[in-house]
C-alpha positions, -999 to +999 in steps of 0.1 A: +901+670-739+901+701-716+898+698-678+863+712-679+850+685-702+868+658-682+851+670-650+817+670-667+822+634-678+836+624-644+804+638-627+782+620-652+800+587-646+798+592-608+760+598-611+756+567-632+776+547-606+755+561-577+723+551-595+734+516-601+746+511-566+714+525-551+693+501-570+715+471-563+698+463-530+664+458-548+681+437-575+698+415-548+665+408-531+649+398-564+676+372-572+672+353-540+659+317-538+623+313-547+604+296-519+568+287-528+545+264-509+535+239-536+502+232-518+489+267-520+506+281-552+499+267-587+525+256-612+521+287-633+527+309-603+559+290-596+570+293-632+563+330-631+583+334-599+613+315-614+611+336-646+611+368-625+642+355-606+660+348-639+652+382-652+665+398-619+697+378-622+703+390-657+697+426-647+721+422-618+748+409-642+742+438-666+745+462-637+778+446-624+792+448-660+782+485-663+798+493-629+830+478-641+829+498-673+822+530-652+852+523-629+874+517-660+863+550-675+870+568-642+905+553-641+910+565-677+901+600-665+926+597-637+953+585-661+945+612-686+935+586-712+898+593-713+884+602-746+911+584-767+902+553-786+919+522-771+924+507-806+938+536-827+945+563-801+925+589-819+901+612-799+866+598-795+839+623-807+826+641-775+790+636-788+796+598-787+809+601-751+779+621-741+757+592-752+779+566-734+808+580-714+820+544-708+827+539-745+863+529-753+864+530-790+859+556-817+831+549-842+854+536-868+871+511-845+838+501-829+824+490-862 
């Protein structure tokens, strides 16, 4: 992969990373303990708040996993391994990398 393409993917990964980090504060607030006054809030409202908390926690876990994948992809760029399948070593189709620059496997090895 040429240096121009690598820089393009590096910038894309950094943008993805920035977006995830910038929304992490909102996710962290949503995963906090649910405090509801049982005298003034009905059971369905409490259940709804707990469900919202569970969804926020799942979203936070997905974002953390995505951040780790982005960091790994950035490391592969630094090590000049980016764009090569980790399984077979063949180049990954650049179109596949455009869809998901964190991908680690070519289409054959992924399936």
